[in-house]
N, CA, C and O atoms as a Maestro MAE file, in Angstrom:
{
 s_m_m2io_version
 :::
 2.0.0
}

f_m_ct {
 s_m_title
 :::
 protein
 m_atom[312] {
  # First column is atom index #
  i_m_mmod_type
  r_m_x_coord
  r_m_y_coord
  r_m_z_coord
  i_m_residue_number
  s_m_chain_name
  s_m_pdb_residue_name
  s_m_pdb_atom_name
  i_m_atomic_number
  :::
  1 25 28.864 157.013 -75.870 1 A "MET " " N  " 7
  2 3 28.849 155.793 -76.890 1 A "MET " " CA " 6
  3 2 28.345 157.036 -77.969 1 A "MET " " C  " 6
  4 15 27.893 158.137 -77.653 1 A "MET " " O  " 8
  5 25 28.610 156.402 -79.562 2 A "ASN " " N  " 7
  6 3 28.818 156.698 -80.681 2 A "ASN " " CA " 6
  7 2 27.403 156.039 -81.429 2 A "ASN " " C  " 6
  8 15 27.245 154.854 -81.724 2 A "ASN " " O  " 8
  9 25 26.125 157.513 -81.709 3 A "CYS " " N  " 7
  10 3 25.182 156.724 -82.447 3 A "CYS " " CA " 6
  11 2 25.499 155.832 -83.727 3 A "CYS " " C  " 6
  12 15 26.395 156.505 -84.237 3 A "CYS " " O  " 8
  13 25 25.365 155.013 -84.349 4 A "PRO " " N  " 7
  14 3 24.685 153.500 -84.607 4 A "PRO " " CA " 6
  15 2 25.060 154.464 -85.551 4 A "PRO " " C  " 6
  16 15 26.182 154.260 -86.012 4 A "PRO " " O  " 8
  17 25 24.129 156.041 -86.245 5 A "LYS " " N  " 7
  18 3 23.225 156.172 -87.882 5 A "LYS " " CA " 6
  19 2 24.702 157.214 -87.932 5 A "LYS " " C  " 6
  20 15 25.444 157.139 -88.911 5 A "LYS " " O  " 8
  21 25 25.002 158.138 -86.808 6 A "CYS " " N  " 7
  22 3 26.398 159.387 -88.209 6 A "CYS " " CA " 6
  23 2 26.917 159.508 -87.107 6 A "CYS " " C  " 6
  24 15 26.969 160.719 -86.891 6 A "CYS " " O  " 8
  25 25 27.676 158.516 -85.598 7 A "GLY " " N  " 7
  26 3 28.811 158.515 -85.331 7 A "GLY " " CA " 6
  27 2 29.558 158.970 -85.088 7 A "GLY " " C  " 6
  28 15 30.784 158.867 -85.126 7 A "GLY " " O  " 8
  29 25 28.165 160.157 -84.493 8 A "LYS " " N  " 7
  30 3 28.656 161.468 -83.433 8 A "LYS " " CA " 6
  31 2 28.225 161.413 -81.903 8 A "LYS " " C  " 6
  32 15 27.774 160.273 -81.797 8 A "LYS " " O  " 8
  33 25 28.150 161.846 -81.028 9 A "GLU " " N  " 7
  34 3 28.932 161.567 -79.706 9 A "GLU " " CA " 6
  35 2 26.874 161.452 -79.232 9 A "GLU " " C  " 6
  36 15 25.974 162.010 -79.860 9 A "GLU " " O  " 8
  37 25 26.743 160.706 -78.187 10 A "MET " " N  " 7
  38 3 24.908 160.299 -78.102 10 A "MET " " CA " 6
  39 2 25.699 160.999 -76.450 10 A "MET " " C  " 6
  40 15 26.695 160.977 -75.726 10 A "MET " " O  " 8
  41 25 24.030 161.687 -76.687 11 A "LYS " " N  " 7
  42 3 24.636 162.439 -74.767 11 A "LYS " " CA " 6
  43 2 23.441 160.865 -73.896 11 A "LYS " " C  " 6
  44 15 22.436 160.273 -74.287 11 A "LYS " " O  " 8
  45 25 24.389 160.764 -72.514 12 A "ALA " " N  " 7
  46 3 23.688 160.029 -71.416 12 A "ALA " " CA " 6
  47 2 23.010 160.673 -70.823 12 A "ALA " " C  " 6
  48 15 23.134 161.832 -70.429 12 A "ALA " " O  " 8
  49 25 21.638 159.400 -70.638 13 A "GLY " " N  " 7
  50 3 20.532 160.014 -69.692 13 A "GLY " " CA " 6
  51 2 20.201 158.441 -69.260 13 A "GLY " " C  " 6
  52 15 20.809 157.371 -69.238 13 A "GLY " " O  " 8
  53 25 18.801 158.964 -68.913 14 A "TYR " " N  " 7
  54 3 17.786 158.015 -68.761 14 A "TYR " " CA " 6
  55 2 16.251 157.885 -69.783 14 A "TYR " " C  " 6
  56 15 15.731 158.975 -70.021 14 A "TYR " " O  " 8
  57 25 15.641 156.815 -70.286 15 A "LEU " " N  " 7
  58 3 14.401 156.979 -70.501 15 A "LEU " " CA " 6
  59 2 13.400 156.446 -69.260 15 A "LEU " " C  " 6
  60 15 13.570 155.630 -68.354 15 A "LEU " " O  " 8
  61 25 12.650 157.018 -69.526 16 A "PHE " " N  " 7
  62 3 11.735 157.019 -68.195 16 A "PHE " " CA " 6
  63 2 10.011 156.344 -68.755 16 A "PHE " " C  " 6
  64 15 9.853 156.161 -69.962 16 A "PHE " " O  " 8
  65 25 9.127 156.107 -68.011 17 A "SER " " N  " 7
  66 3 8.107 155.895 -68.405 17 A "SER " " CA " 6
  67 2 7.317 157.563 -66.853 17 A "SER " " C  " 6
  68 15 7.668 158.433 -66.057 17 A "SER " " O  " 8
  69 25 5.479 156.461 -67.835 18 A "SER " " N  " 7
  70 3 4.837 157.827 -66.868 18 A "SER " " CA " 6
  71 2 4.844 157.133 -65.620 18 A "SER " " C  " 6
  72 15 5.630 156.187 -65.553 18 A "SER " " O  " 8
  73 25 4.180 157.376 -64.661 19 A "LYS " " N  " 7
  74 3 4.216 156.664 -63.311 19 A "LYS " " CA " 6
  75 2 3.222 155.615 -63.803 19 A "LYS " " C  " 6
  76 15 2.667 155.783 -64.889 19 A "LYS " " O  " 8
  77 25 2.948 154.437 -62.979 20 A "ASP " " N  " 7
  78 3 3.258 153.116 -62.507 20 A "ASP " " CA " 6
  79 2 3.273 152.341 -64.089 20 A "ASP " " C  " 6
  80 15 2.542 151.413 -64.436 20 A "ASP " " O  " 8
  81 25 4.617 153.208 -65.131 21 A "GLY " " N  " 7
  82 3 4.369 151.809 -66.217 21 A "GLY " " CA " 6
  83 2 5.158 151.246 -66.017 21 A "GLY " " C  " 6
  84 15 5.327 151.024 -64.818 21 A "GLY " " O  " 8
  85 25 6.180 150.627 -66.999 22 A "ALA " " N  " 7
  86 3 7.068 149.234 -67.061 22 A "ALA " " CA " 6
  87 2 7.173 149.151 -68.752 22 A "ALA " " C  " 6
  88 15 6.222 148.519 -69.214 22 A "ALA " " O  " 8
  89 25 7.911 149.541 -69.551 23 A "PHE " " N  " 7
  90 3 8.024 149.559 -70.573 23 A "PHE " " CA " 6
  91 2 8.741 147.166 -71.312 23 A "PHE " " C  " 6
  92 15 9.265 146.227 -70.712 23 A "PHE " " O  " 8
  93 25 8.350 147.346 -72.499 24 A "SER " " N  " 7
  94 3 8.626 145.795 -72.928 24 A "SER " " CA " 6
  95 2 8.166 146.511 -74.089 24 A "SER " " C  " 6
  96 15 7.660 147.618 -74.275 24 A "SER " " O  " 8
  97 25 8.595 145.255 -75.019 25 A "PHE " " N  " 7
  98 3 8.944 144.631 -76.634 25 A "PHE " " CA " 6
  99 2 8.388 144.385 -76.685 25 A "PHE " " C  " 6
  100 15 7.710 144.448 -75.659 25 A "PHE " " O  " 8
  101 25 7.573 143.530 -78.251 26 A "ALA " " N  " 7
  102 3 6.593 143.200 -78.736 26 A "ALA " " CA " 6
  103 2 6.726 143.597 -79.875 26 A "ALA " " C  " 6
  104 15 6.767 144.828 -79.877 26 A "ALA " " O  " 8
  105 25 6.890 142.814 -81.678 27 A "ALA " " N  " 7
  106 3 6.087 142.477 -82.922 27 A "ALA " " CA " 6
  107 2 5.224 143.476 -82.933 27 A "ALA " " C  " 6
  108 15 5.235 144.025 -84.035 27 A "ALA " " O  " 8
  109 25 4.668 143.834 -82.375 28 A "ALA " " N  " 7
  110 3 2.856 144.316 -82.263 28 A "ALA " " CA " 6
  111 2 2.936 144.845 -80.842 28 A "ALA " " C  " 6
  112 15 3.628 144.293 -79.986 28 A "ALA " " O  " 8
  113 25 2.019 146.211 -80.560 29 A "VAL " " N  " 7
  114 3 1.583 146.470 -79.228 29 A "VAL " " CA " 6
  115 2 -0.041 145.697 -79.027 29 A "VAL " " C  " 6
  116 15 -1.096 145.701 -79.662 29 A "VAL " " O  " 8
  117 25 0.430 145.115 -77.868 30 A "PRO " " N  " 7
  118 3 -1.136 143.937 -77.529 30 A "PRO " " CA " 6
  119 2 -2.274 144.969 -77.038 30 A "PRO " " C  " 6
  120 15 -1.972 145.901 -76.293 30 A "PRO " " O  " 8
  121 25 -3.659 144.756 -77.506 31 A "GLY " " N  " 7
  122 3 -4.853 145.417 -77.346 31 A "GLY " " CA " 6
  123 2 -5.099 145.378 -75.836 31 A "GLY " " C  " 6
  124 15 -4.738 144.419 -75.153 31 A "GLY " " O  " 8
  125 25 -5.861 146.683 -75.229 32 A "PRO " " N  " 7
  126 3 -5.851 147.076 -73.626 32 A "PRO " " CA " 6
  127 2 -6.458 145.163 -72.854 32 A "PRO " " C  " 6
  128 15 -5.953 144.948 -71.752 32 A "PRO " " O  " 8
  129 25 -7.318 144.093 -73.348 33 A "PHE " " N  " 7
  130 3 -6.975 142.879 -72.584 33 A "PHE " " CA " 6
  131 2 -6.253 141.840 -72.969 33 A "PHE " " C  " 6
  132 15 -6.419 140.668 -72.630 33 A "PHE " " O  " 8
  133 25 -5.372 142.317 -73.748 34 A "GLU " " N  " 7
  134 3 -4.707 141.454 -74.085 34 A "GLU " " CA " 6
  135 2 -3.789 141.273 -72.553 34 A "GLU " " C  " 6
  136 15 -3.859 141.866 -71.477 34 A "GLU " " O  " 8
  137 25 -2.905 140.129 -73.077 35 A "ASN " " N  " 7
  138 3 -1.494 139.756 -71.536 35 A "ASN " " CA " 6
  139 2 -0.781 140.036 -72.460 35 A "ASN " " C  " 6
  140 15 -1.231 139.630 -73.532 35 A "ASN " " O  " 8
  141 25 0.166 140.569 -72.522 36 A "ALA " " N  " 7
  142 3 1.223 141.436 -73.469 36 A "ALA " " CA " 6
  143 2 2.269 140.550 -73.061 36 A "ALA " " C  " 6
  144 15 3.420 140.477 -73.491 36 A "ALA " " O  " 8
  145 25 1.924 140.150 -72.522 37 A "LYS " " N  " 7
  146 3 3.751 138.213 -72.225 37 A "LYS " " CA " 6
  147 2 3.028 137.646 -73.188 37 A "LYS " " C  " 6
  148 15 3.786 137.866 -74.133 37 A "LYS " " O  " 8
  149 25 1.940 136.964 -73.741 38 A "ASN " " N  " 7
  150 3 1.691 137.023 -74.587 38 A "ASN " " CA " 6
  151 2 1.984 136.724 -76.204 38 A "ASN " " C  " 6
  152 15 2.074 135.629 -76.760 38 A "ASN " " O  " 8
  153 25 2.127 138.343 -76.893 39 A "THR " " N  " 7
  154 3 2.424 138.544 -78.212 39 A "THR " " CA " 6
  155 2 3.686 138.231 -78.277 39 A "THR " " C  " 6
  156 15 4.587 138.240 -77.439 39 A "THR " " O  " 8
  157 25 3.616 137.853 -79.775 40 A "ALA " " N  " 7
  158 3 4.775 137.604 -80.799 40 A "ALA " " CA " 6
  159 2 6.241 138.767 -80.244 40 A "ALA " " C  " 6
  160 15 6.210 139.998 -80.249 40 A "ALA " " O  " 8
  161 25 7.382 137.893 -79.820 41 A "GLY " " N  " 7
  162 3 8.594 138.674 -79.430 41 A "GLY " " CA " 6
  163 2 8.841 139.180 -78.362 41 A "GLY " " C  " 6
  164 15 9.890 139.748 -78.061 41 A "GLY " " O  " 8
  165 25 7.498 138.953 -77.408 42 A "PHE " " N  " 7
  166 3 7.371 139.835 -76.439 42 A "PHE " " CA " 6
  167 2 9.062 140.067 -75.563 42 A "PHE " " C  " 6
  168 15 9.696 139.021 -75.700 42 A "PHE " " O  " 8
  169 25 9.805 141.039 -74.821 43 A "VAL " " N  " 7
  170 3 10.921 141.072 -73.703 43 A "VAL " " CA " 6
  171 2 10.385 141.982 -73.203 43 A "VAL " " C  " 6
  172 15 9.622 142.819 -73.685 43 A "VAL " " O  " 8
  173 25 11.045 141.753 -71.499 44 A "LYS " " N  " 7
  174 3 10.772 142.646 -70.839 44 A "LYS " " CA " 6
  175 2 11.441 143.748 -71.232 44 A "LYS " " C  " 6
  176 15 12.183 143.777 -72.214 44 A "LYS " " O  " 8
  177 25 11.227 144.612 -70.551 45 A "ILE " " N  " 7
  178 3 12.375 145.526 -70.057 45 A "ILE " " CA " 6
  179 2 12.290 145.885 -69.485 45 A "ILE " " C  " 6
  180 15 12.907 146.950 -69.464 45 A "ILE " " O  " 8
  181 25 11.364 145.506 -68.125 46 A "THR " " N  " 7
  182 3 11.569 146.423 -67.274 46 A "THR " " CA " 6
  183 2 10.186 146.280 -66.505 46 A "THR " " C  " 6
  184 15 9.113 146.309 -67.108 46 A "THR " " O  " 8
  185 25 10.354 146.026 -64.256 47 A "ALA " " N  " 7
  186 3 9.225 145.059 -64.183 47 A "ALA " " CA " 6
  187 2 8.267 146.366 -63.832 47 A "ALA " " C  " 6
  188 15 8.972 147.325 -63.518 47 A "ALA " " O  " 8
  189 25 7.191 146.590 -63.808 48 A "LEU " " N  " 7
  190 3 6.002 147.472 -63.239 48 A "LEU " " CA " 6
  191 2 6.682 148.159 -61.156 48 A "LEU " " C  " 6
  192 15 6.985 147.822 -60.011 48 A "LEU " " O  " 8
  193 25 6.491 149.366 -62.219 49 A "LYS " " N  " 7
  194 3 7.113 149.717 -60.687 49 A "LYS " " CA " 6
  195 2 5.685 150.867 -60.626 49 A "LYS " " C  " 6
  196 15 5.542 151.769 -61.451 49 A "LYS " " O  " 8
  197 25 4.503 150.535 -59.220 50 A "VAL " " N  " 7
  198 3 3.589 150.917 -58.883 50 A "VAL " " CA " 6
  199 2 4.217 152.528 -58.087 50 A "VAL " " C  " 6
  200 15 5.122 152.459 -57.255 50 A "VAL " " O  " 8
  201 25 3.573 153.948 -58.499 51 A "GLY " " N  " 7
  202 3 3.600 154.784 -57.808 51 A "GLY " " CA " 6
  203 2 5.480 155.563 -57.728 51 A "GLY " " C  " 6
  204 15 6.357 156.134 -57.079 51 A "GLY " " O  " 8
  205 25 5.073 155.019 -58.850 52 A "GLY " " N  " 7
  206 3 6.823 155.545 -59.726 52 A "GLY " " CA " 6
  207 2 7.206 155.690 -60.794 52 A "GLY " " C  " 6
  208 15 6.478 155.310 -61.711 52 A "GLY " " O  " 8
  209 25 8.471 156.283 -61.088 53 A "ARG " " N  " 7
  210 3 9.010 155.752 -62.831 53 A "ARG " " CA " 6
  211 2 9.372 154.349 -63.072 53 A "ARG " " C  " 6
  212 15 9.115 153.408 -62.321 53 A "ARG " " O  " 8
  213 25 9.790 154.319 -63.825 54 A "THR " " N  " 7
  214 3 10.647 153.010 -64.682 54 A "THR " " CA " 6
  215 2 12.085 154.511 -65.336 54 A "THR " " C  " 6
  216 15 12.338 155.695 -65.555 54 A "THR " " O  " 8
  217 25 12.466 153.287 -65.323 55 A "SER " " N  " 7
  218 3 13.512 154.421 -65.694 55 A "SER " " CA " 6
  219 2 15.208 153.044 -66.502 55 A "SER " " C  " 6
  220 15 15.363 152.026 -65.827 55 A "SER " " O  " 8
  221 25 16.022 153.181 -67.560 56 A "VAL " " N  " 7
  222 3 16.522 153.305 -67.827 56 A "VAL " " CA " 6
  223 2 18.092 153.552 -68.439 56 A "VAL " " C  " 6
  224 15 18.226 154.539 -69.163 56 A "VAL " " O  " 8
  225 25 19.068 152.856 -68.229 57 A "PRO " " N  " 7
  226 3 19.806 154.084 -68.706 57 A "PRO " " CA " 6
  227 2 20.225 154.319 -70.848 57 A "PRO " " C  " 6
  228 15 20.622 153.364 -71.515 57 A "PRO " " O  " 8
  229 25 20.048 155.406 -71.315 58 A "ALA " " N  " 7
  230 3 20.321 155.600 -72.314 58 A "ALA " " CA " 6
  231 2 20.649 156.372 -73.191 58 A "ALA " " C  " 6
  232 15 20.608 157.502 -72.703 58 A "ALA " " O  " 8
  233 25 20.965 156.409 -74.256 59 A "CYS " " N  " 7
  234 3 21.995 157.516 -74.821 59 A "CYS " " CA " 6
  235 2 21.192 157.927 -75.730 59 A "CYS " " C  " 6
  236 15 20.189 157.250 -75.957 59 A "CYS " " O  " 8
  237 25 21.455 159.236 -76.535 60 A "CYS " " N  " 7
  238 3 20.697 160.011 -76.990 60 A "CYS " " CA " 6
  239 2 20.920 160.586 -77.598 60 A "CYS " " C  " 6
  240 15 21.659 161.499 -77.229 60 A "CYS " " O  " 8
  241 25 20.274 160.533 -79.717 61 A "CYS " " N  " 7
  242 3 20.971 161.702 -80.484 61 A "CYS " " CA " 6
  243 2 20.206 162.317 -81.292 61 A "CYS " " C  " 6
  244 15 19.460 161.954 -82.202 61 A "CYS " " O  " 8
  245 25 20.653 163.875 -80.575 62 A "ASP " " N  " 7
  246 3 19.243 165.048 -81.071 62 A "ASP " " CA " 6
  247 2 19.011 164.621 -82.570 62 A "ASP " " C  " 6
  248 15 17.944 164.790 -83.159 62 A "ASP " " O  " 8
  249 25 20.052 164.092 -83.074 63 A "GLY " " N  " 7
  250 3 20.612 164.553 -84.869 63 A "GLY " " CA " 6
  251 2 19.921 163.920 -85.384 63 A "GLY " " C  " 6
  252 15 19.058 164.522 -86.023 63 A "GLY " " O  " 8
  253 25 19.890 162.611 -85.410 64 A "CYS " " N  " 7
  254 3 19.504 161.857 -85.931 64 A "CYS " " CA " 6
  255 2 17.719 160.620 -85.355 64 A "CYS " " C  " 6
  256 15 17.292 159.551 -85.789 64 A "CYS " " O  " 8
  257 25 17.156 161.736 -84.059 65 A "ALA " " N  " 7
  258 3 16.341 160.937 -83.493 65 A "ALA " " CA " 6
  259 2 15.843 159.483 -82.910 65 A "ALA " " C  " 6
  260 15 14.789 158.850 -82.969 65 A "ALA " " O  " 8
  261 25 17.821 159.162 -82.001 66 A "ILE " " N  " 7
  262 3 17.902 157.841 -82.525 66 A "ILE " " CA " 6
  263 2 18.139 157.701 -80.550 66 A "ILE " " C  " 6
  264 15 18.817 158.513 -79.919 66 A "ILE " " O  " 8
  265 25 17.485 156.634 -79.978 67 A "VAL " " N  " 7
  266 3 17.872 156.207 -78.524 67 A "VAL " " CA " 6
  267 2 18.403 154.753 -78.408 67 A "VAL " " C  " 6
  268 15 17.783 153.696 -78.526 67 A "VAL " " O  " 8
  269 25 19.368 154.919 -78.214 68 A "VAL " " N  " 7
  270 3 20.109 153.435 -77.335 68 A "VAL " " CA " 6
  271 2 20.301 153.213 -76.357 68 A "VAL " " C  " 6
  272 15 21.170 153.749 -75.669 68 A "VAL " " O  " 8
  273 25 19.627 152.452 -76.054 69 A "LEU " " N  " 7
  274 3 19.547 151.685 -74.008 69 A "LEU " " CA " 6
  275 2 20.074 149.991 -73.831 69 A "LEU " " C  " 6
  276 15 20.305 149.422 -74.898 69 A "LEU " " O  " 8
  277 25 20.210 149.429 -72.948 70 A "SER " " N  " 7
  278 3 20.379 148.289 -73.243 70 A "SER " " CA " 6
  279 2 18.995 147.661 -71.336 70 A "SER " " C  " 6
  280 15 18.444 148.322 -70.456 70 A "SER " " O  " 8
  281 25 19.037 146.875 -71.501 71 A "TYR " " N  " 7
  282 3 17.814 146.674 -70.720 71 A "TYR " " CA " 6
  283 2 18.985 145.095 -69.726 71 A "TYR " " C  " 6
  284 15 20.006 144.484 -70.042 71 A "TYR " " O  " 8
  285 25 18.018 145.059 -68.480 72 A "GLY " " N  " 7
  286 3 18.602 144.136 -67.897 72 A "GLY " " CA " 6
  287 2 20.106 143.743 -66.884 72 A "GLY " " C  " 6
  288 15 19.699 143.486 -65.751 72 A "GLY " " O  " 8
  289 25 21.556 143.632 -66.945 73 A "LYS " " N  " 7
  290 3 22.811 143.172 -66.241 73 A "LYS " " CA " 6
  291 2 23.066 144.053 -67.324 73 A "LYS " " C  " 6
  292 15 23.546 145.065 -66.813 73 A "LYS " " O  " 8
  293 25 22.967 144.252 -69.051 74 A "GLU " " N  " 7
  294 3 23.177 145.188 -69.787 74 A "GLU " " CA " 6
  295 2 22.865 146.801 -69.746 74 A "GLU " " C  " 6
  296 15 23.203 147.715 -70.498 74 A "GLU " " O  " 8
  297 25 21.933 146.754 -68.331 75 A "ALA " " N  " 7
  298 3 21.630 148.068 -68.465 75 A "ALA " " CA " 6
  299 2 22.990 149.006 -67.960 75 A "ALA " " C  " 6
  300 15 23.332 150.042 -68.529 75 A "ALA " " O  " 8
  301 25 23.568 148.511 -66.970 76 A "LYS " " N  " 7
  302 3 24.479 149.830 -66.199 76 A "LYS " " CA " 6
  303 2 25.680 149.893 -67.243 76 A "LYS " " C  " 6
  304 15 26.557 150.692 -66.913 76 A "LYS " " O  " 8
  305 25 25.860 149.321 -68.244 77 A "GLU " " N  " 7
  306 3 27.099 149.693 -69.219 77 A "GLU " " CA " 6
  307 2 27.306 150.219 -70.104 77 A "GLU " " C  " 6
  308 15 28.334 150.277 -70.779 77 A "GLU " " O  " 8
  309 25 25.673 150.995 -70.295 78 A "VAL " " N  " 7
  310 3 25.629 151.998 -71.506 78 A "VAL " " CA " 6
  311 2 25.949 153.531 -70.609 78 A "VAL " " C  " 6
  312 15 25.999 154.602 -71.215 78 A "VAL " " O  " 8
  :::
 }
 m_bond[311] {
  # First column is bond index #
  i_m_from
  i_m_to
  i_m_order
  :::
  1 1 2 1
  2 2 3 1
  3 3 4 2
  4 3 5 1
  5 5 6 1
  6 6 7 1
  7 7 8 2
  8 7 9 1
  9 9 10 1
  10 10 11 1
  11 11 12 2
  12 11 13 1
  13 13 14 1
  14 14 15 1
  15 15 16 2
  16 15 17 1
  17 17 18 1
  18 18 19 1
  19 19 20 2
  20 19 21 1
  21 21 22 1
  22 22 23 1
  23 23 24 2
  24 23 25 1
  25 25 26 1
  26 26 27 1
  27 27 28 2
  28 27 29 1
  29 29 30 1
  30 30 31 1
  31 31 32 2
  32 31 33 1
  33 33 34 1
  34 34 35 1
  35 35 36 2
  36 35 37 1
  37 37 38 1
  38 38 39 1
  39 39 40 2
  40 39 41 1
  41 41 42 1
  42 42 43 1
  43 43 44 2
  44 43 45 1
  45 45 46 1
  46 46 47 1
  47 47 48 2
  48 47 49 1
  49 49 50 1
  50 50 51 1
  51 51 52 2
  52 51 53 1
  53 53 54 1
  54 54 55 1
  55 55 56 2
  56 55 57 1
  57 57 58 1
  58 58 59 1
  59 59 60 2
  60 59 61 1
  61 61 62 1
  62 62 63 1
  63 63 64 2
  64 63 65 1
  65 65 66 1
  66 66 67 1
  67 67 68 2
  68 67 69 1
  69 69 70 1
  70 70 71 1
  71 71 72 2
  72 71 73 1
  73 73 74 1
  74 74 75 1
  75 75 76 2
  76 75 77 1
  77 77 78 1
  78 78 79 1
  79 79 80 2
  80 79 81 1
  81 81 82 1
  82 82 83 1
  83 83 84 2
  84 83 85 1
  85 85 86 1
  86 86 87 1
  87 87 88 2
  88 87 89 1
  89 89 90 1
  90 90 91 1
  91 91 92 2
  92 91 93 1
  93 93 94 1
  94 94 95 1
  95 95 96 2
  96 95 97 1
  97 97 98 1
  98 98 99 1
  99 99 100 2
  100 99 101 1
  101 101 102 1
  102 102 103 1
  103 103 104 2
  104 103 105 1
  105 105 106 1
  106 106 107 1
  107 107 108 2
  108 107 109 1
  109 109 110 1
  110 110 111 1
  111 111 112 2
  112 111 113 1
  113 113 114 1
  114 114 115 1
  115 115 116 2
  116 115 117 1
  117 117 118 1
  118 118 119 1
  119 119 120 2
  120 119 121 1
  121 121 122 1
  122 122 123 1
  123 123 124 2
  124 123 125 1
  125 125 126 1
  126 126 127 1
  127 127 128 2
  128 127 129 1
  129 129 130 1
  130 130 131 1
  131 131 132 2
  132 131 133 1
  133 133 134 1
  134 134 135 1
  135 135 136 2
  136 135 137 1
  137 137 138 1
  138 138 139 1
  139 139 140 2
  140 139 141 1
  141 141 142 1
  142 142 143 1
  143 143 144 2
  144 143 145 1
  145 145 146 1
  146 146 147 1
  147 147 148 2
  148 147 149 1
  149 149 150 1
  150 150 151 1
  151 151 152 2
  152 151 153 1
  153 153 154 1
  154 154 155 1
  155 155 156 2
  156 155 157 1
  157 157 158 1
  158 158 159 1
  159 159 160 2
  160 159 161 1
  161 161 162 1
  162 162 163 1
  163 163 164 2
  164 163 165 1
  165 165 166 1
  166 166 167 1
  167 167 168 2
  168 167 169 1
  169 169 170 1
  170 170 171 1
  171 171 172 2
  172 171 173 1
  173 173 174 1
  174 174 175 1
  175 175 176 2
  176 175 177 1
  177 177 178 1
  178 178 179 1
  179 179 180 2
  180 179 181 1
  181 181 182 1
  182 182 183 1
  183 183 184 2
  184 183 185 1
  185 185 186 1
  186 186 187 1
  187 187 188 2
  188 187 189 1
  189 189 190 1
  190 190 191 1
  191 191 192 2
  192 191 193 1
  193 193 194 1
  194 194 195 1
  195 195 196 2
  196 195 197 1
  197 197 198 1
  198 198 199 1
  199 199 200 2
  200 199 201 1
  201 201 202 1
  202 202 203 1
  203 203 204 2
  204 203 205 1
  205 205 206 1
  206 206 207 1
  207 207 208 2
  208 207 209 1
  209 209 210 1
  210 210 211 1
  211 211 212 2
  212 211 213 1
  213 213 214 1
  214 214 215 1
  215 215 216 2
  216 215 217 1
  217 217 218 1
  218 218 219 1
  219 219 220 2
  220 219 221 1
  221 221 222 1
  222 222 223 1
  223 223 224 2
  224 223 225 1
  225 225 226 1
  226 226 227 1
  227 227 228 2
  228 227 229 1
  229 229 230 1
  230 230 231 1
  231 231 232 2
  232 231 233 1
  233 233 234 1
  234 234 235 1
  235 235 236 2
  236 235 237 1
  237 237 238 1
  238 238 239 1
  239 239 240 2
  240 239 241 1
  241 241 242 1
  242 242 243 1
  243 243 244 2
  244 243 245 1
  245 245 246 1
  246 246 247 1
  247 247 248 2
  248 247 249 1
  249 249 250 1
  250 250 251 1
  251 251 252 2
  252 251 253 1
  253 253 254 1
  254 254 255 1
  255 255 256 2
  256 255 257 1
  257 257 258 1
  258 258 259 1
  259 259 260 2
  260 259 261 1
  261 261 262 1
  262 262 263 1
  263 263 264 2
  264 263 265 1
  265 265 266 1
  266 266 267 1
  267 267 268 2
  268 267 269 1
  269 269 270 1
  270 270 271 1
  271 271 272 2
  272 271 273 1
  273 273 274 1
  274 274 275 1
  275 275 276 2
  276 275 277 1
  277 277 278 1
  278 278 279 1
  279 279 280 2
  280 279 281 1
  281 281 282 1
  282 282 283 1
  283 283 284 2
  284 283 285 1
  285 285 286 1
  286 286 287 1
  287 287 288 2
  288 287 289 1
  289 289 290 1
  290 290 291 1
  291 291 292 2
  292 291 293 1
  293 293 294 1
  294 294 295 1
  295 295 296 2
  296 295 297 1
  297 297 298 1
  298 298 299 1
  299 299 300 2
  300 299 301 1
  301 301 302 1
  302 302 303 1
  303 303 304 2
  304 303 305 1
  305 305 306 1
  306 306 307 1
  307 307 308 2
  308 307 309 1
  309 309 310 1
  310 310 311 1
  311 311 312 2
  :::
 }
}
């Protein structure tokens, strides 16, 4: 995959969490006592994986400090 900013080839690999983590996206980071699913613009990227690392295929551009990832069924195509 080419970087959307500079156009150079990106390194393929994985974006991964700390143990017991999950990735989500939203318009803002919810507080520790809020249900993240109620945050405006919430998108579940990965499920919680207790006892292991959560990961998604991703590409990284070192020069631009950009990471591109896909989630859901598209994740296998990066």
